[in-house]
C-alpha positions, 0 to 999 in steps of 0.5 A: 500500500502507498503512503497516500492510500492510508490518508483519510484526506485522500480517500475523501477526495478519491470519493468526490472525484468518483462523484464529479466523474459520474456527473460529468460522464452522464452530462457529457452531451449537455454540458459545455465542453470547457466546463466539463474539461476544466471541472475534471481537470481540477478535481483530478489535479487536487487528488493527483497533487495529494498523492504526489506531494505524499511521495516527496521526501521534505516538508517544503516540497510536500507542503508545495503540492498540498497547497496546489491541491487545495487551490484546485479544491477551491477551483472545483467549488467555483466551477461547481457554483457555476454549475449551479448558476446555469442549472447544470447540476441538481441542488442535492448533488451540489450540496453533497460535493460542496460539503465534500470539497469543504471537508477536503480543504479543511483536511488539507489546510490542516496538513499544510499548517502542520508543516510550518 
């Protein structure tokens, strides 16, 4: 098992990513391609930067990746709000994802602060 797989924040973000991808794949023909691509990239970026940061050897190097992962979470929330504004996501799914992203953001912030 890889170190990142042991992290609760990784498992949480992995679950969020699954919800995002399922929504995007279901909306493939109705959602604006730019929004779809950007949401997918931001969500994957959060997950992948978290995993990559865990593999780094020094705290400053790890912290850089965790900060990037958190910034990608913020990007996801902004896109999520746009999707809600244009009625491209159901309010219940929006609420779930928003709550999940908020939890991941808090967890990442804790990791970042622990390295200062």
